[in-house]
C-alpha positions as CSV (number, residue, x, y, z in Angstrom):
1,M,0.0,0.0,0.0
2,K,1.1,3.5,-0.8
3,A,-0.7,5.5,1.9
4,L,-1.2,9.1,2.7
5,V,-2.2,10.0,6.3
6,T,-3.5,13.5,6.8
7,G,-2.9,14.6,10.4
8,G,-0.2,11.9,10.6
9,G,1.5,13.7,13.5
10,G,-1.7,13.7,15.6
11,F,-2.8,11.3,18.3
12,L,-4.6,8.8,16.1
13,G,-2.7,9.5,12.9
14,R,0.6,8.7,14.5
15,Y,-0.6,5.2,15.5
16,I,-1.9,4.6,12.0
17,V,1.4,5.7,10.5
18,E,3.4,3.4,12.8
19,K,1.2,0.4,12.1
20,L,1.4,0.9,8.4
21,L,5.1,1.2,8.5
22,R,5.5,-1.8,10.8
23,R,3.7,-4.1,8.3
24,G,5.7,-2.8,5.3
25,D,3.5,-0.2,3.7
26,K,4.9,3.0,2.2
27,V,3.7,6.0,4.1
28,R,3.5,9.8,3.5
29,T,2.0,12.2,6.0
30,F,0.4,15.6,5.4
31,A,0.3,18.1,8.2
32,R,1.0,21.7,9.0
33,G,4.1,20.8,11.0
34,R,7.1,18.6,10.4
35,Y,7.5,15.4,12.5
36,K,11.1,14.3,12.4
37,E,10.3,11.3,14.6
38,L,8.0,9.9,11.9
39,E,10.7,10.5,9.3
40,D,13.1,8.6,11.5
41,I,10.9,5.5,11.3
42,G,10.5,5.6,7.6
43,A,7.6,8.0,6.8
44,K,7.9,10.8,4.3
45,T,6.5,14.0,5.7
46,V,4.9,16.7,3.6
47,M,4.0,20.1,5.1
48,G,0.9,21.8,4.0
49,D,-2.6,23.1,4.9
50,L,-5.8,21.2,4.1
51,R,-7.4,24.5,3.0
52,H,-4.9,24.8,0.1
53,S,-6.2,22.5,-2.7
54,E,-2.9,22.5,-4.6
55,A,-0.9,21.4,-1.6
56,V,-3.4,18.6,-0.9
57,G,-3.4,17.6,-4.6
58,A,0.4,17.3,-4.7
59,A,0.4,15.2,-1.5
60,C,-1.9,12.7,-3.1
61,E,0.3,12.1,-6.2
62,G,1.3,8.4,-6.5
63,I,-0.9,7.4,-3.6
64,D,-3.5,4.6,-3.7
65,T,-5.0,4.9,-0.1
66,V,-5.7,8.0,1.9
67,F,-6.4,8.0,5.6
68,H,-8.0,11.4,6.3
69,T,-7.7,11.9,10.1
70,A,-6.9,15.6,10.1
71,A,-9.5,17.9,11.6
72,I,-10.1,20.7,13.9
73,A,-11.8,19.3,17.1
74,G,-13.3,21.0,20.1
75,I,-16.6,22.1,21.6
76,W,-16.1,25.8,21.1
77,G,-14.8,28.1,18.3
78,R,-15.7,30.1,15.3
79,K,-17.9,28.3,12.7
80,K,-15.6,29.5,9.9
81,D,-12.6,27.8,11.5
82,F,-14.4,24.5,11.8
83,F,-15.9,24.8,8.3
84,D,-12.6,25.7,6.6
85,I,-10.7,22.7,8.0
86,N,-13.4,20.0,8.4
87,V,-15.5,20.7,5.4
88,T,-13.5,22.6,2.8
89,G,-10.4,20.6,3.8
90,T,-12.2,17.3,3.3
91,K,-13.6,18.4,0.0
92,N,-10.0,19.2,-1.1
93,V,-9.0,15.7,-0.1
94,I,-11.9,14.2,-2.1
95,D,-11.0,16.3,-5.2
96,A,-7.3,15.3,-4.8
97,C,-8.2,11.6,-4.6
98,L,-10.3,11.8,-7.7
99,K,-7.7,13.8,-9.6
100,N,-4.9,11.4,-8.8
101,G,-6.7,8.2,-9.2
102,V,-6.6,7.2,-5.5
103,K,-8.4,3.9,-5.0
104,R,-9.4,4.1,-1.3
105,L,-10.4,6.9,1.1
106,I,-10.8,6.2,4.8
107,Y,-12.4,9.1,6.6
108,T,-12.1,9.5,10.4
109,S,-15.5,10.8,11.5
110,S,-17.1,10.9,15.0
111,P,-20.3,9.5,16.6
112,S,-21.1,13.1,17.5
113,V,-22.4,13.5,13.9
114,V,-25.5,11.6,15.0
115,F,-25.7,13.0,18.5
116,G,-28.5,15.6,19.2
117,S,-29.5,16.0,22.8
118,E,-31.0,12.6,23.8
119,D,-29.6,9.4,25.1
120,I,-28.3,6.9,22.4
121,K,-28.3,3.4,23.8
122,G,-27.0,0.5,21.6
123,A,-28.1,2.1,18.3
124,D,-26.6,0.9,15.0
125,E,-25.8,2.9,11.9
126,E,-29.1,2.3,10.2
127,S,-31.2,3.4,13.2
128,C,-29.2,6.5,14.1
129,P,-29.9,9.3,11.6
130,Y,-28.3,12.7,11.5
131,P,-30.1,15.1,13.9
132,K,-31.7,18.3,12.6
133,K,-29.7,20.5,15.0
134,Y,-26.2,20.3,16.5
135,L,-25.0,21.8,19.7
136,C,-21.5,22.5,18.5
137,E,-19.8,23.4,15.3
138,Y,-17.4,20.4,15.4
139,A,-20.2,17.9,15.2
140,G,-22.1,19.8,12.5
141,T,-19.1,20.2,10.2
142,K,-17.9,16.6,10.7
143,A,-21.4,15.5,9.6
144,I,-21.2,17.6,6.4
145,A,-17.8,16.2,5.6
146,E,-18.9,12.6,6.2
147,R,-21.8,13.0,3.9
148,A,-19.5,14.4,1.2
149,V,-17.1,11.5,1.6
150,L,-19.8,8.8,1.3
151,A,-21.6,10.6,-1.6
152,V,-18.6,10.2,-3.9
153,N,-18.2,6.5,-3.3
154,G,-17.7,4.8,-6.6
155,D,-16.9,8.0,-8.5
156,G,-13.8,7.5,-10.7
157,G,-13.1,4.2,-9.1
158,L,-12.7,5.7,-5.6
159,L,-14.0,3.6,-2.7
160,T,-14.9,5.6,0.4
161,I,-15.8,4.7,4.0
162,S,-16.3,6.6,7.2
163,L,-15.3,5.4,10.6
164,R,-16.8,6.8,13.8
165,P,-14.4,6.0,16.7
166,H,-15.8,7.1,20.1
167,L,-13.7,8.8,22.8
168,I,-10.2,7.7,21.7
169,W,-7.8,7.4,24.6
170,G,-4.4,5.9,25.4
171,P,-0.7,6.8,25.6
172,G,0.2,10.0,23.7
173,D,-3.3,11.6,24.0
174,N,-2.8,15.4,24.1
175,H,-6.5,16.3,24.3
176,L,-9.0,14.3,26.3
177,I,-7.0,12.8,29.1
178,P,-4.8,15.9,29.8
179,R,-8.0,18.0,30.0
180,I,-9.7,15.6,32.5
181,I,-6.6,15.5,34.7
182,D,-6.0,19.3,34.6
183,R,-9.6,20.0,35.5
184,A,-9.5,17.5,38.3
185,K,-6.3,18.9,39.8
186,S,-7.7,22.4,39.7
187,G,-10.9,21.4,41.3
188,K,-13.0,22.4,38.3
189,L,-14.2,18.9,37.4
190,K,-17.8,18.0,38.5
191,K,-20.0,15.1,37.8
192,V,-22.9,16.1,35.6
193,G,-26.2,14.3,35.9
194,D,-27.0,11.3,38.0
195,G,-23.7,9.5,37.3
196,A,-25.4,6.5,35.7
197,N,-24.8,7.2,32.0
198,L,-23.0,4.7,29.9
199,V,-20.7,5.7,27.0
200,D,-18.5,4.0,24.4
201,I,-14.7,4.4,24.5
202,V,-12.0,3.0,22.2
203,Y,-8.3,2.5,23.0
204,V,-6.2,4.3,20.4
205,E,-4.5,1.2,19.0
206,N,-7.9,-0.5,18.4
207,A,-9.0,2.7,16.6
208,A,-5.9,2.6,14.4
209,D,-6.5,-1.1,13.7
210,A,-10.0,-0.3,12.5
211,H,-8.6,2.1,9.9
212,L,-6.2,-0.6,8.5
213,D,-9.1,-3.1,8.6
214,A,-11.2,-0.7,6.6
215,A,-8.5,-0.2,4.0
216,D,-7.9,-3.9,3.7
217,H,-11.6,-4.9,3.2
218,L,-12.9,-1.8,1.4
219,D,-13.1,-3.5,-2.0
220,E,-15.3,-6.3,-0.7
221,D,-19.1,-6.4,-1.4
222,G,-21.2,-4.2,0.8
223,V,-18.4,-2.5,2.6
224,A,-17.8,0.9,0.9
225,G,-20.1,3.8,0.9
226,R,-21.1,3.4,4.6
227,A,-20.3,4.7,8.0
228,Y,-19.3,2.4,10.9
229,F,-19.2,3.0,14.7
230,I,-15.9,1.9,16.3
231,S,-15.5,1.2,20.0
232,Q,-14.3,-1.3,22.6
233,G,-17.6,-3.1,22.1
234,E,-18.7,-2.7,25.6
235,P,-19.9,0.6,27.1
236,V,-18.5,1.9,30.4
237,N,-20.0,4.0,33.1
238,L,-18.5,7.4,32.2
239,W,-17.8,8.5,35.7
240,D,-16.3,5.3,37.0
241,W,-14.0,5.3,34.0
242,I,-13.0,8.9,34.7
243,D,-12.3,7.9,38.3
244,D,-10.1,5.1,37.0
245,L,-8.2,7.5,34.8
246,L,-7.7,10.0,37.7
247,A,-6.4,7.3,40.0
248,A,-4.0,6.2,37.3
249,A,-2.7,9.8,37.0
250,Q,-2.7,10.2,40.8
251,A,-5.2,13.0,40.5
252,P,-7.9,13.8,43.1
253,K,-11.2,11.9,42.7
254,I,-14.3,13.9,41.7
255,E,-16.4,14.8,44.7
256,K,-18.7,17.6,43.4
257,R,-21.8,17.1,41.4
258,V,-24.2,19.3,39.4
259,S,-27.5,18.4,37.8
260,F,-27.9,18.1,34.0
261,K,-30.4,21.0,33.9
262,A,-28.1,23.3,35.9
263,A,-25.1,22.5,33.7
264,Y,-27.1,22.8,30.5
265,F,-28.5,26.2,31.6
266,A,-25.0,27.4,32.6
267,G,-23.7,26.3,29.2
268,S,-26.5,28.3,27.5
269,V,-25.7,31.4,29.4
270,L,-21.9,31.2,28.9
271,E,-22.3,30.5,25.2
272,F,-24.4,33.7,24.9
273,I,-22.0,35.8,26.9
274,Y,-19.0,34.5,25.0
275,K,-20.6,35.1,21.6
276,V,-21.8,38.6,22.5
277,L,-18.4,39.6,23.8
278,F,-16.5,37.7,21.1
279,I,-14.5,35.7,23.6
280,R,-12.4,33.1,21.8
281,K,-11.5,31.1,24.9
282,E,-13.5,28.0,25.5
283,P,-16.2,28.3,28.2
284,V,-15.9,25.9,31.2
285,M,-19.4,24.6,30.2
286,T,-21.4,24.4,27.0
287,R,-24.7,22.8,26.1
288,F,-22.9,20.1,24.1
289,L,-20.5,19.4,26.9
290,A,-23.3,19.2,29.5
291,T,-25.1,16.7,27.3
292,Q,-22.1,14.6,26.5
293,L,-21.3,14.3,30.3
294,A,-24.8,13.5,31.4
295,K,-26.4,11.4,28.7
296,S,-25.7,7.9,27.6
297,H,-24.1,7.4,24.1
298,Y,-23.0,3.9,23.1
299,F,-23.5,2.0,19.9
300,D,-23.7,-1.4,18.2
301,I,-20.5,-2.2,16.4
302,M,-21.6,-5.4,14.8
303,A,-21.5,-3.9,11.3
304,A,-17.8,-3.1,11.7
305,K,-17.1,-6.6,13.0
306,K,-18.9,-8.3,10.1
307,T,-17.7,-6.1,7.2
308,I,-14.3,-4.8,7.9
309,K,-13.5,-7.7,10.4
310,Y,-12.8,-5.2,13.2
311,S,-12.1,-6.8,16.5
312,P,-10.7,-4.7,19.5
313,A,-7.5,-6.5,20.4
314,I,-6.7,-4.5,23.5
315,S,-9.1,-4.6,26.4
316,N,-10.0,-1.7,28.7
317,E,-7.9,-3.3,31.5
318,E,-4.8,-3.7,29.3
319,G,-5.3,-0.3,27.9
320,L,-5.4,1.3,31.3
321,N,-2.3,-0.6,32.4
322,R,-0.4,0.8,29.3
323,L,-1.7,4.2,30.1
324,V,-0.5,4.0,33.7
325,Q,3.0,3.0,32.5
326,Y,3.0,5.9,30.0
327,L,2.0,8.4,32.7
328,K,4.7,7.2,34.9
329,E,7.3,7.6,32.2
330,I,6.4,11.2,31.3
331,R,6.2,12.4,34.9
């Protein structure tokens, strides 16, 4: 395989790059920064911006498989910033694939593209439609991009697929786990809701394996042109899992609690104030965050198991052990 990984220096992208190289594939990465550590293990790095179509097109030359993991994530920010990267950037990737005769496009989406404001319990891809309204720009723009990727499946011989990994975690995470730990240590982390909500999570190596599985099985009947939920296959109680993470990081346990209604109202007020005053900094609470922290959201991954032969190889227990070791090493 001659693969291009957009966002190859990111958390998930780096694992995908390493796994591809380990099995003998040729890998090129595309990102705004240069990652010498990836070059040292055999990857070719190309610097560029997803918003620049010519740069994306050049990066796709001679490539047969594109893993598009690059995106701007977050629960707060300007709509234009999210749209330019997540939507326009993805359309540039699609155009570059078609122009260069790329055969496979694996898109990293998110379960948030189907998350409105209610619990989702064990739903599969067919029973979980896009909501009419989104509570944050990230989810809305990722949904637009996902639709665009799936819509071009079959055009010019290009096969496309969208993967929706949920709450990726593990060693090297520079987003989710550090935020949880920092908030806990500063006393700003509170349990939202009744504490009984179940959520899906996925260990980062399992998420990376799912991307390679998708590439390897994409040309089989009934696989392409669809979206797939990716997780550990068994939901966890969100707050018990967070307590386990905090214990692993030797951070204080969460003692304070706030109701969902109070958190949602606070998020609404803060969003209004931040928008009126043009504050770029992320509020401590938003409607999306309150809903994510209080509601259940877990999915049926049987479709991924049957079609792309995805099977999470690393359990939650083993993943936590590896994370504990990693946290000890970086202290």
